[in-house]
Phi, psi and omega in degrees: 000354182218124184272346185039035170273178175283154185293150000271022189253024181267065174289123179231117181235037178286143189208112179204167177240359178233133001287330180237159182280138186213134174228116178280172185305328185263014191292340177268356177279097184257355183090161183289328178291330187273330172291330181262013178052042176265140183285153177291144177280142184256148178263118178239139176068217183297105188305320184297311174298318181298314180291333180287310176304322181289319179297318183286330181286310180301320174300318180299314181297316180288324188246022180313118171066021177259355176076033178250010182269349193304307187301320181293314182293318179291323181293318182286328177294319180284327178289318182271004177049050190218092185291338177299329178304306176298305180314315179285318176302321174294318170308309178300315182292329174289320175305312182290338179259015167066038175277119184292348180263014182311305193292323177302317182291317178307312183293326174286325178285353179294333183266118176294345173290338176279355189279334194239152179283156181283141187222106178245131183269135178248000000 
């Protein structure tokens, strides 16, 4: 609850009543997850994969159907060298929105060359 660092990194969120009542300047800052009463995510198994999966899931909840997840999905699929990661996420979105082309899009996304617009310098 207290970092003991030098400013501006001296975060202090202490809050207590014993032996005397005290409230530090950040005592109400419980974070976005705390204010929304969202449970903390646990890291299970391989921590890198677990954290990546948590970030992707959080992005899915926050940006649902807004079309802003592409960069994150591509980044994770490239890092994992797993085109099915990206293809499955897009396929699930299209299938849930009853898009008849969901399977065709999934098969195209299994090829990394279809992930980016063609860019030719003349």
